[in-house]
Backbone as CSV, one residue per row, in Angstrom:
resi,resn,N_x,N_y,N_z,CA_x,CA_y,CA_z,C_x,C_y,C_z
1,UNK,-23.718,53.443,-107.351,-22.316,53.064,-107.446,-22.131,51.685,-106.823
2,UNK,-21.461,50.800,-107.523,-21.235,49.454,-107.018,-20.230,49.497,-105.874
3,UNK,-20.537,48.775,-104.808,-19.633,48.690,-103.670,-19.350,47.225,-103.359
4,UNK,-18.157,46.975,-102.855,-17.786,45.627,-102.454,-18.521,45.245,-101.173
5,UNK,-18.796,43.947,-100.982,-19.256,43.507,-99.661,-18.188,43.822,-98.613
6,UNK,-18.606,43.894,-97.367,-17.656,44.062,-96.278,-16.809,42.795,-96.150
7,UNK,-15.610,42.956,-95.594,-14.728,41.821,-95.341,-14.339,41.805,-93.876
8,UNK,-14.409,40.617,-93.270,-14.034,40.445,-91.871,-12.843,39.515,-91.763
9,UNK,-11.926,39.836,-90.844,-10.833,38.947,-90.486,-11.133,38.441,-89.080
10,UNK,-11.336,37.132,-88.961,-11.694,36.519,-87.684,-10.591,35.543,-87.287
11,UNK,-9.931,35.795,-86.164,-8.876,34.883,-85.730,-9.481,33.717,-84.945
12,UNK,-8.819,32.564,-85.050,-9.298,31.388,-84.333,-10.680,30.973,-84.769
13,UNK,-10.902,30.925,-86.092,-12.251,30.706,-86.614,-12.521,29.274,-87.041
14,UNK,-11.640,28.345,-86.702,-11.868,26.966,-87.113,-12.833,26.231,-86.192
15,UNK,-13.154,26.834,-85.033,-14.005,26.146,-84.066,-14.692,27.159,-83.165
16,UNK,-15.650,26.682,-82.403,-16.250,27.455,-81.325,-16.818,28.800,-81.703
17,UNK,-16.501,29.798,-80.884,-17.060,31.136,-81.072,-16.604,31.757,-82.377
18,UNK,-15.351,31.514,-82.760,-14.849,32.080,-84.003,-15.563,31.526,-85.205
19,UNK,-15.801,30.223,-85.214,-16.524,29.613,-86.337,-17.949,30.143,-86.414
20,UNK,-18.623,30.213,-85.271,-19.982,30.742,-85.262,-20.021,32.168,-85.797
21,UNK,-19.088,32.995,-85.335,-19.033,34.385,-85.797,-18.811,34.453,-87.299
22,UNK,-17.831,33.695,-87.783,-17.508,33.727,-89.208,-18.702,33.310,-90.054
23,UNK,-19.366,32.235,-89.672,-20.474,31.743,-90.492,-21.697,32.649,-90.402
24,UNK,-21.916,33.254,-89.263,-23.009,34.228,-89.173,-22.725,35.447,-90.052
25,UNK,-21.482,35.869,-90.083,-21.129,36.986,-90.962,-21.307,36.604,-92.428
26,UNK,-20.867,35.397,-92.784,-21.017,34.945,-94.168,-22.484,34.897,-94.570
27,UNK,-23.337,34.443,-93.670,-24.768,34.385,-93.952,-25.356,35.770,-94.194
28,UNK,-24.667,36.803,-93.690,-25.103,38.185,-93.895,-24.396,38.848,-95.071
29,UNK,-23.673,38.055,-95.847,-23.045,38.572,-97.061,-21.677,39.174,-96.855
30,UNK,-21.054,38.926,-95.702,-19.723,39.446,-95.428,-18.681,38.451,-95.927
31,UNK,-17.680,38.937,-96.640,-16.566,38.094,-97.068,-15.627,37.853,-95.887
32,UNK,-14.852,36.758,-95.965,-14.093,36.323,-94.800,-12.630,36.049,-95.099
33,UNK,-11.787,36.431,-94.151,-10.458,35.857,-93.985,-10.461,35.262,-92.588
34,UNK,-10.330,33.939,-92.501,-10.350,33.280,-91.206,-8.980,32.685,-90.925
35,UNK,-8.596,32.685,-89.667,-7.304,32.108,-89.315,-7.499,30.872,-88.446
36,UNK,-6.489,30.017,-88.496,-6.481,28.807,-87.687,-5.048,28.557,-87.238
37,UNK,-4.902,27.840,-86.138,-3.565,27.553,-85.628,-3.021,26.252,-86.182
38,UNK,-3.823,25.171,-86.139,-3.311,23.869,-86.569,-4.297,23.020,-87.342
39,UNK,-5.595,23.273,-87.183,-6.603,22.402,-87.796,-7.065,22.974,-89.130
40,UNK,-6.297,22.692,-90.178,-6.637,23.209,-91.512,-7.933,22.607,-92.024
41,UNK,-8.204,21.359,-91.674,-9.427,20.708,-92.143,-10.653,21.443,-91.620
42,UNK,-10.655,21.762,-90.323,-11.783,22.477,-89.744,-11.913,23.881,-90.334
43,UNK,-10.787,24.541,-90.571,-10.819,25.878,-91.160,-11.366,25.828,-92.582
44,UNK,-10.964,24.829,-93.342,-11.446,24.707,-94.712,-12.934,24.371,-94.756
45,UNK,-13.433,23.696,-93.722,-14.877,23.472,-93.618,-15.609,24.805,-93.479
46,UNK,-15.089,25.683,-92.635,-15.695,27.006,-92.474,-15.701,27.745,-93.805
47,UNK,-14.593,27.665,-94.532,-14.502,28.311,-95.844,-15.552,27.744,-96.792
48,UNK,-15.698,26.426,-96.806,-16.651,25.787,-97.714,-18.085,26.206,-97.406
49,UNK,-18.439,26.242,-96.116,-19.798,26.649,-95.754,-20.024,28.117,-96.100
50,UNK,-19.019,28.958,-95.851,-19.154,30.376,-96.189,-19.398,30.565,-97.678
51,UNK,-18.713,29.787,-98.470,-18.900,29.887,-99.923,-20.295,29.428,-100.336
52,UNK,-20.859,28.467,-99.615,-22.242,28.061,-99.890,-23.209,29.215,-99.647
53,UNK,-22.851,30.085,-98.713,-23.666,31.278,-98.473,-23.451,32.348,-99.544
54,UNK,-22.462,32.137,-100.398,-22.166,33.104,-101.444,-21.069,34.076,-101.105
55,UNK,-20.389,33.864,-99.993,-19.318,34.759,-99.592,-17.969,34.266,-100.100
56,UNK,-17.084,35.202,-100.354,-15.685,34.869,-100.601,-15.041,34.549,-99.261
57,UNK,-14.250,33.477,-99.200,-13.647,33.095,-97.923,-12.297,32.438,-98.157
58,UNK,-11.343,32.773,-97.306,-9.992,32.218,-97.372,-9.552,31.909,-95.951
59,UNK,-8.885,30.767,-95.756,-8.325,30.409,-94.456,-6.810,30.552,-94.491
60,UNK,-6.254,31.237,-93.499,-4.813,31.441,-93.404,-4.309,30.935,-92.056
61,UNK,-3.163,30.239,-92.027,-2.599,29.811,-90.746,-2.016,30.999,-89.986
62,UNK,-2.157,30.964,-88.669,-1.614,32.044,-87.843,-1.453,31.549,-86.417
63,UNK,-0.266,31.752,-85.865,-0.028,31.537,-84.442,-0.096,32.898,-83.774
64,UNK,-1.216,33.189,-83.118,-1.400,34.524,-82.541,-0.491,34.774,-81.350
65,UNK,0.220,33.744,-80.878,1.170,33.935,-79.802,2.585,34.190,-80.263
66,UNK,2.798,34.253,-81.581,4.128,34.435,-82.149,4.185,35.754,-82.906
67,UNK,4.578,36.803,-82.211,4.617,38.131,-82.823,5.555,38.159,-84.029
68,UNK,6.585,37.320,-84.022,7.549,37.315,-85.111,6.982,36.920,-86.457
69,UNK,5.825,36.274,-86.473,5.232,35.860,-87.748,4.231,36.873,-88.282
70,UNK,3.989,37.959,-87.550,2.896,38.863,-87.914,3.166,39.642,-89.195
71,UNK,4.413,40.045,-89.438,4.694,40.802,-90.660,4.347,39.989,-91.900
72,UNK,4.753,38.724,-91.913,4.442,37.879,-93.056,2.948,37.615,-93.158
73,UNK,2.286,37.466,-92.016,0.840,37.270,-92.041,0.135,38.485,-92.640
74,UNK,0.516,39.667,-92.219,-0.113,40.878,-92.751,0.148,40.993,-94.250
75,UNK,1.356,40.646,-94.677,1.654,40.655,-96.115,0.747,39.680,-96.856
76,UNK,0.468,38.513,-96.234,-0.420,37.534,-96.863,-1.854,38.047,-96.894
77,UNK,-2.273,38.750,-95.868,-3.600,39.368,-95.879,-3.707,40.363,-97.025
78,UNK,-2.674,41.168,-97.216,-2.685,42.135,-98.315,-2.782,41.420,-99.665
79,UNK,-1.998,40.346,-99.833,-2.055,39.587,-101.093,-3.438,38.979,-101.299
80,UNK,-4.006,38.464,-100.228,-5.332,37.850,-100.330,-6.383,38.869,-100.735
81,UNK,-6.349,40.038,-100.125,-7.317,41.078,-100.475,-7.174,41.506,-101.929
82,UNK,-5.938,41.629,-102.394,-5.702,42.037,-103.773,-6.182,40.969,-104.748
83,UNK,-5.888,39.720,-104.439,-6.202,38.634,-105.372,-7.679,38.264,-105.379
84,UNK,-8.323,38.306,-104.220,-9.706,37.840,-104.139,-10.733,38.957,-104.235
85,UNK,-10.337,40.184,-103.873,-11.322,41.260,-103.830,-10.881,42.517,-104.568
86,UNK,-9.663,42.505,-105.093,-9.137,43.654,-105.828,-9.243,44.928,-104.993
87,UNK,-8.817,44.819,-103.710,-8.823,45.979,-102.826,-7.651,45.847,-101.863
88,UNK,-7.458,46.868,-101.049,-6.286,46.872,-100.167,-6.644,47.034,-98.698
89,UNK,-7.905,46.758,-98.331,-8.296,46.900,-96.939,-9.449,45.966,-96.606
90,UNK,-9.610,45.709,-95.307,-10.770,44.959,-94.830,-11.490,45.808,-93.787
91,UNK,-12.670,45.363,-93.369,-13.562,46.229,-92.591,-13.701,45.860,-91.119
92,UNK,-13.657,44.575,-90.816,-13.923,44.116,-89.453,-12.788,43.217,-88.981
93,UNK,-12.311,43.456,-87.765,-11.321,42.588,-87.134,-11.928,42.019,-85.859
94,UNK,-11.957,40.700,-85.772,-12.442,40.022,-84.568,-11.272,39.258,-83.955
95,UNK,-10.774,39.758,-82.827,-9.664,39.120,-82.114,-10.246,38.070,-81.171
96,UNK,-10.389,36.863,-81.692,-11.065,35.796,-80.964,-10.138,34.676,-80.514
97,UNK,-9.052,34.420,-81.237,-8.222,33.245,-80.973,-7.742,33.207,-79.531
98,UNK,-7.749,32.016,-78.947,-7.303,31.907,-77.567,-7.077,30.468,-77.151
99,UNK,-6.507,30.320,-75.987,-6.275,29.005,-75.404,-6.835,29.001,-73.989
100,UNK,-7.259,27.825,-73.536,-7.772,27.707,-72.188,-6.665,27.349,-71.210
101,UNK,-6.898,27.695,-69.963,-5.931,27.355,-68.913,-6.636,27.408,-67.574
102,UNK,-6.369,26.397,-66.736,-6.981,26.350,-65.409,-5.955,25.853,-64.418
103,UNK,-5.595,26.691,-63.477,-4.686,26.308,-62.401,-4.809,27.323,-61.276
104,UNK,-4.630,26.855,-60.066,-4.637,27.764,-58.928,-3.506,28.782,-59.059
105,UNK,-3.704,29.947,-58.459,-2.676,30.981,-58.485,-1.333,30.425,-58.025
106,UNK,-1.348,29.656,-56.951,-0.107,29.145,-56.378,0.602,28.150,-57.287
107,UNK,-0.146,27.556,-58.210,0.425,26.531,-59.083,0.729,27.024,-60.490
108,UNK,0.414,28.255,-60.810,0.642,28.799,-62.152,2.119,29.122,-62.326
109,UNK,2.729,28.551,-63.360,4.152,28.757,-63.585,4.399,29.982,-64.462
110,UNK,5.637,30.417,-64.477,5.995,31.535,-65.347,5.775,31.170,-66.810
111,UNK,6.048,29.922,-67.177,5.816,29.486,-68.552,4.330,29.525,-68.908
112,UNK,3.479,29.084,-67.978,2.030,29.177,-68.189,1.618,30.623,-68.418
113,UNK,2.118,31.484,-67.537,1.775,32.908,-67.603,2.201,33.509,-68.946
114,UNK,3.438,33.215,-69.358,3.957,33.782,-70.600,3.174,33.301,-71.813
115,UNK,2.795,32.025,-71.812,2.028,31.504,-72.937,0.680,32.201,-73.046
116,UNK,0.013,32.372,-71.905,-1.264,33.088,-71.908,-1.080,34.541,-72.333
117,UNK,-0.055,35.183,-71.829,0.221,36.572,-72.188,0.447,36.722,-73.687
118,UNK,1.235,35.826,-74.253,1.565,35.929,-75.676,0.331,35.788,-76.555
119,UNK,-0.547,34.860,-76.199,-1.733,34.615,-77.030,-2.822,35.640,-76.766
120,UNK,-3.099,35.888,-75.490,-4.306,36.646,-75.141,-4.103,38.151,-75.035
121,UNK,-2.879,38.601,-74.854,-2.687,40.051,-74.756,-1.626,40.578,-75.712
122,UNK,-0.393,40.108,-75.574,0.669,40.605,-76.447,0.334,40.357,-77.909
123,UNK,-0.153,39.168,-78.226,-0.505,38.856,-79.608,-1.608,39.748,-80.139
124,UNK,-2.652,39.946,-79.335,-3.755,40.819,-79.757,-3.263,42.249,-79.944
125,UNK,-2.440,42.713,-79.022,-1.932,44.085,-79.070,-1.174,44.336,-80.377
126,UNK,-0.206,43.468,-80.672,0.664,43.747,-81.811,0.082,43.283,-83.141
127,UNK,-0.773,42.273,-83.139,-1.447,41.916,-84.394,-2.367,43.049,-84.817
128,UNK,-3.126,43.585,-83.868,-4.001,44.719,-84.186,-3.186,45.904,-84.679
129,UNK,-2.079,46.186,-84.014,-1.219,47.294,-84.420,-0.743,47.129,-85.866
130,UNK,-0.288,45.930,-86.198,0.255,45.696,-87.534,-0.829,45.656,-88.608
131,UNK,-2.064,45.344,-88.211,-3.163,45.315,-89.186,-3.807,46.688,-89.399
132,UNK,-3.491,47.661,-88.549,-4.151,48.963,-88.659,-4.046,49.587,-90.049
133,UNK,-2.876,49.505,-90.727,-2.819,50.106,-92.064,-3.729,49.419,-93.087
134,UNK,-4.166,48.206,-92.776,-5.002,47.442,-93.710,-6.477,47.506,-93.316
135,UNK,-6.760,48.016,-92.131,-8.139,48.136,-91.659,-8.740,49.437,-92.182
136,UNK,-9.887,49.330,-92.811,-10.509,50.488,-93.456,-10.967,51.518,-92.429
137,UNK,-10.893,52.786,-92.806,-11.519,53.830,-92.010,-13.008,53.527,-91.876
138,UNK,-13.556,53.777,-90.693,-14.953,53.435,-90.459,-15.167,51.979,-90.115
139,UNK,-14.083,51.231,-89.919,-14.192,49.813,-89.627,-14.536,49.531,-88.170
140,UNK,-14.538,48.262,-87.830,-14.889,47.848,-86.477,-13.879,46.811,-85.977
141,UNK,-13.607,46.859,-84.685,-12.806,45.838,-84.013,-13.616,45.313,-82.838
142,UNK,-13.689,43.996,-82.716,-14.266,43.363,-81.538,-13.205,42.465,-80.915
143,UNK,-12.907,42.711,-79.650,-11.987,41.877,-78.886,-12.791,40.974,-77.965
144,UNK,-12.436,39.699,-77.936,-13.178,38.745,-77.107,-12.508,38.625,-75.748
145,UNK,-13.280,38.867,-74.704,-12.796,38.772,-73.326,-13.489,37.596,-72.646
146,UNK,-13.892,37.757,-71.397,-14.538,36.691,-70.640,-15.333,37.277,-69.493
147,UNK,-16.396,36.571,-69.101,-17.141,36.968,-67.918,-16.303,36.927,-66.659
148,UNK,-15.192,36.200,-66.710,-14.321,36.045,-65.539,-13.593,37.322,-65.160
149,UNK,-13.715,38.372,-65.950,-13.176,39.663,-65.519,-14.139,40.387,-64.585
150,UNK,-15.403,39.942,-64.533,-16.391,40.542,-63.611,-16.563,39.706,-62.359
151,UNK,-16.660,38.383,-62.520,-16.798,37.489,-61.379,-15.580,36.571,-61.326
152,UNK,-15.346,35.990,-60.172,-14.154,35.164,-60.008,-14.532,33.703,-59.782
153,UNK,-13.721,32.823,-60.364,-13.828,31.392,-60.116,-12.415,30.848,-59.979
154,UNK,-12.217,29.988,-59.009,-10.883,29.471,-58.705,-10.228,28.879,-59.951
155,UNK,-8.938,29.178,-60.114,-8.176,28.575,-61.192,-8.037,29.422,-62.438
156,UNK,-8.576,30.635,-62.419,-8.557,31.457,-63.634,-7.839,32.787,-63.452
157,UNK,-6.988,32.915,-62.448,-6.370,34.210,-62.170,-5.540,34.714,-63.338
158,UNK,-4.745,33.838,-63.957,-3.879,34.279,-65.059,-4.697,34.587,-66.306
159,UNK,-5.574,33.672,-66.673,-6.403,33.851,-67.874,-7.240,35.127,-67.770
160,UNK,-7.924,35.298,-66.644,-8.788,36.463,-66.489,-7.987,37.756,-66.448
161,UNK,-6.779,37.714,-65.891,-5.936,38.914,-65.861,-5.587,39.374,-67.264
162,UNK,-5.276,38.423,-68.157,-4.983,38.786,-69.551,-6.197,39.427,-70.207
163,UNK,-7.358,38.861,-69.929,-8.576,39.397,-70.529,-8.930,40.766,-69.947
164,UNK,-8.599,40.965,-68.674,-8.786,42.296,-68.106,-7.944,43.324,-68.828
165,UNK,-6.725,42.947,-69.192,-5.863,43.840,-69.964,-6.481,44.142,-71.329
166,UNK,-7.105,43.152,-71.928,-7.766,43.352,-73.223,-8.891,44.380,-73.094
167,UNK,-9.612,44.339,-72.002,-10.713,45.294,-71.827,-10.196,46.717,-71.685
168,UNK,-9.084,46.894,-71.000,-8.466,48.220,-70.916,-7.964,48.649,-72.289
169,UNK,-7.296,47.749,-72.997,-6.807,48.052,-74.342,-7.943,48.485,-75.254
170,UNK,-9.079,47.825,-75.134,-10.238,48.177,-75.966,-10.609,49.642,-75.810
171,UNK,-10.616,50.122,-74.587,-10.988,51.522,-74.364,-9.958,52.468,-74.971
172,UNK,-8.693,52.121,-74.846,-7.658,52.974,-75.434,-7.740,52.967,-76.961
173,UNK,-7.978,51.802,-77.538,-8.116,51.739,-78.998,-9.320,52.554,-79.462
174,UNK,-10.413,52.456,-78.736,-11.608,53.216,-79.114,-11.320,54.708,-79.143
175,UNK,-10.528,55.181,-78.174,-10.190,56.605,-78.127,-9.196,56.982,-79.224
176,UNK,-8.157,56.183,-79.400,-7.093,56.555,-80.335,-7.481,56.353,-81.796
177,UNK,-8.391,55.425,-82.065,-8.785,55.173,-83.453,-10.039,55.934,-83.855
178,UNK,-10.625,56.660,-82.912,-11.839,57.424,-83.215,-11.672,58.404,-84.373
179,UNK,-10.506,59.085,-84.530,-10.382,59.985,-85.685,-10.527,59.282,-87.028
180,UNK,-10.309,57.985,-87.072,-10.504,57.214,-88.308,-11.906,56.618,-88.393
181,UNK,-12.741,56.892,-87.410,-14.102,56.362,-87.423,-14.180,54.887,-87.103
182,UNK,-13.135,54.332,-86.491,-13.104,52.906,-86.163,-13.670,52.713,-84.757
183,UNK,-14.703,51.879,-84.652,-15.298,51.567,-83.350,-14.648,50.304,-82.801
184,UNK,-14.403,50.287,-81.490,-13.739,49.148,-80.853,-14.511,48.782,-79.592
185,UNK,-14.914,47.519,-79.503,-15.659,47.045,-78.345,-15.174,45.667,-77.912
186,UNK,-15.546,45.309,-76.700,-15.238,43.998,-76.142,-16.525,43.202,-75.963
187,UNK,-16.499,41.931,-76.342,-17.558,40.992,-75.978,-16.991,40.042,-74.933
188,UNK,-17.682,39.922,-73.812,-17.232,39.080,-72.701,-18.213,37.925,-72.531
189,UNK,-17.910,36.754,-73.086,-18.822,35.615,-72.945,-18.805,35.045,-71.532
190,UNK,-19.957,34.552,-71.106,-20.003,33.691,-69.940,-19.620,32.279,-70.352
191,UNK,-19.874,31.286,-69.525,-19.550,29.901,-69.881,-20.287,29.468,-71.147
192,UNK,-19.540,28.861,-72.063,-20.106,28.449,-73.348,-19.754,26.983,-73.596
193,UNK,-20.695,26.240,-74.114,-20.507,24.814,-74.388,-19.729,24.629,-75.688
194,UNK,-18.407,24.636,-75.582,-17.523,24.383,-76.724,-16.433,23.403,-76.269
195,UNK,-15.457,23.160,-77.136,-14.336,22.304,-76.748,-13.227,23.086,-76.045
196,UNK,-13.462,24.361,-75.746,-12.481,25.187,-75.054,-12.187,24.587,-73.677
197,UNK,-10.918,24.635,-73.262,-10.484,24.068,-71.979,-10.881,22.601,-71.847
198,UNK,-10.729,21.884,-72.937,-11.040,20.459,-72.910,-12.515,20.136,-72.957
199,UNK,-13.342,21.131,-73.251,-14.777,20.891,-73.368,-15.482,20.714,-72.035
200,UNK,-14.894,21.230,-70.941,-15.449,20.956,-69.616,-16.863,21.504,-69.452
201,UNK,-17.148,22.699,-69.962,-18.496,23.259,-69.817,-19.498,22.456,-70.634
202,UNK,-19.082,21.977,-71.766,-19.971,21.212,-72.650,-20.192,19.784,-72.156
203,UNK,-19.115,19.143,-71.690,-19.142,17.697,-71.492,-19.291,17.246,-70.041
204,UNK,-18.929,18.071,-69.086,-19.013,17.688,-67.685,-20.392,18.091,-67.150
205,UNK,-21.254,17.115,-66.906,-22.629,17.412,-66.511,-22.698,18.183,-65.196
206,UNK,-21.796,17.883,-64.281,-21.814,18.570,-63.000,-21.455,20.047,-63.169
207,UNK,-20.397,20.313,-63.934,-19.987,21.701,-64.195,-21.075,22.437,-64.967
208,UNK,-21.601,21.789,-65.996,-22.645,22.409,-66.810,-23.860,22.750,-65.950
209,UNK,-24.271,21.807,-65.117,-25.447,22.020,-64.287,-25.250,23.119,-63.264
210,UNK,-24.069,23.176,-62.652,-23.791,24.235,-61.680,-23.859,25.610,-62.338
211,UNK,-23.204,25.747,-63.494,-23.174,27.044,-64.161,-24.564,27.441,-64.664
212,UNK,-25.313,26.474,-65.171,-26.676,26.760,-65.621,-27.541,27.247,-64.468
213,UNK,-27.344,26.651,-63.277,-28.141,27.037,-62.109,-27.821,28.447,-61.628
214,UNK,-26.637,28.952,-61.969,-26.240,30.309,-61.574,-26.619,31.360,-62.620
215,UNK,-27.226,30.911,-63.711,-27.517,31.797,-64.844,-29.007,32.101,-64.900
216,UNK,-29.344,33.360,-65.014,-30.755,33.764,-64.988,-31.576,33.041,-66.044
217,UNK,-31.012,32.826,-67.217,-31.754,32.175,-68.295,-31.694,30.655,-68.219
218,UNK,-31.029,30.118,-67.205,-31.164,28.715,-66.896,-30.365,27.735,-67.726
219,UNK,-29.359,28.203,-68.433,-28.498,27.300,-69.206,-27.165,27.985,-69.447
220,UNK,-26.175,27.197,-69.877,-24.921,27.810,-70.323,-25.097,28.275,-71.762
221,UNK,-24.142,29.065,-72.233,-24.241,29.610,-73.578,-23.891,28.586,-74.645
222,UNK,-24.281,28.904,-75.856,-23.912,28.157,-77.052,-23.104,29.089,-77.960
223,UNK,-22.283,28.532,-78.848,-21.473,29.400,-79.709,-22.278,30.459,-80.442
224,UNK,-23.464,30.091,-80.931,-24.255,31.072,-81.683,-24.754,32.213,-80.811
225,UNK,-24.866,31.972,-79.499,-25.243,33.076,-78.608,-24.202,34.183,-78.654
226,UNK,-22.950,33.789,-78.762,-21.860,34.765,-78.763,-21.608,35.291,-80.174
227,UNK,-21.625,34.396,-81.156,-21.436,34.839,-82.544,-22.449,35.897,-82.944
228,UNK,-23.679,35.748,-82.456,-24.710,36.731,-82.783,-24.424,38.095,-82.194
229,UNK,-23.895,38.119,-80.974,-23.569,39.398,-80.328,-22.426,40.087,-81.071
230,UNK,-21.406,39.315,-81.442,-20.280,39.897,-82.177,-20.761,40.472,-83.502
231,UNK,-21.591,39.718,-84.211,-22.119,40.227,-85.483,-22.922,41.501,-85.282
232,UNK,-23.683,41.559,-84.204,-24.466,42.764,-83.939,-23.564,43.975,-83.743
233,UNK,-22.444,43.797,-83.043,-21.530,44.914,-82.810,-20.799,45.340,-84.077
234,UNK,-20.779,44.490,-85.075,-20.157,44.846,-86.350,-21.145,45.487,-87.321
235,UNK,-22.415,45.502,-86.960,-23.437,46.013,-87.865,-23.566,47.530,-87.765
236,UNK,-24.198,48.101,-88.755,-24.434,49.546,-88.752,-25.395,49.964,-87.646
237,UNK,-26.207,49.032,-87.151,-27.190,49.362,-86.122,-26.555,49.716,-84.791
238,UNK,-25.294,49.345,-84.600,-24.648,49.566,-83.295,-23.480,50.548,-83.401
239,UNK,-23.552,51.439,-84.360,-22.454,52.364,-84.603,-22.186,53.359,-83.495
240,UNK,-23.134,53.533,-82.578,-22.940,54.485,-81.490,-22.436,53.789,-80.224
241,UNK,-22.178,52.481,-80.315,-21.561,51.748,-79.207,-20.063,51.715,-79.462
242,UNK,-19.298,52.238,-78.531,-17.859,52.352,-78.744,-17.130,52.332,-77.405
243,UNK,-16.059,51.541,-77.325,-15.264,51.466,-76.115,-15.941,50.735,-74.974
244,UNK,-16.884,49.861,-75.295,-17.698,49.222,-74.265,-17.366,47.741,-74.079
245,UNK,-17.622,47.252,-72.885,-17.580,45.829,-72.576,-19.007,45.316,-72.571
246,UNK,-19.342,44.440,-73.501,-20.670,43.853,-73.596,-20.579,42.417,-73.103
247,UNK,-21.181,42.135,-71.958,-21.167,40.761,-71.456,-22.328,39.982,-72.061
248,UNK,-22.032,38.815,-72.579,-23.038,37.925,-73.145,-22.972,36.618,-72.355
249,UNK,-23.742,36.561,-71.271,-23.608,35.444,-70.334,-24.944,34.870,-69.896
250,UNK,-26.039,35.360,-70.454,-27.341,34.887,-70.018,-27.720,35.359,-68.625
251,UNK,-26.898,36.241,-68.051,-27.165,36.756,-66.709,-26.626,35.834,-65.629
252,UNK,-25.339,35.482,-65.701,-24.742,34.615,-64.686,-24.256,35.436,-63.498
253,UNK,-24.418,34.889,-62.301,-23.968,35.527,-61.048,-24.446,36.979,-60.946
254,UNK,-25.718,37.199,-61.160,-26.261,38.573,-61.086,-26.388,39.022,-59.636
């Protein structure tokens, strides 16, 4: 019996970890719906490369911090699935989109806090909720957290707190969605050389060197280090992993 390829929806896929995840999935024959906040050119590049791999791919704009736009976004996802794949569901949801923030606890404003909350927790909570009717039974959800929920570094109290909430949410989703056969896990990256937070881990030699020296494998992460872990959790080989926090950090601060 002919079956459709799997389809993944990856948020924040125009750059960094999201782009790596999307392209690794495409290389494995997974079709894509990728979202971007403002850089349509970068998102369309991801689509073009995915198509070179032979995958169907579409880029849709999405502000993951604006819950009010989610109904229309979900409607667009439904239209996209119908038009491009002649189906009404997708298989994998990767909640990756995020923003960086660094400030001491004493200097973090309510506006800073609310912006982080909207993108990193409230947005993930309600986007996932609204996508549930479109997510196939037996599907997978991966939520992206951070190593900063295990170890502490000055200036990340608000950001890490939001990600800690995501890790708790992951466990609840794993329990509540189990009757549908949906597995839900968290990937918690350590420091990764991307443009996140202004590219400080990638571009600041002092920061990069310090973090590499604290890591058992002797370097900071690269996007493909994390994209590979996310893809592994979406594969059939990891179907018995559920409700877990998987840290991908090269062994930092052991």
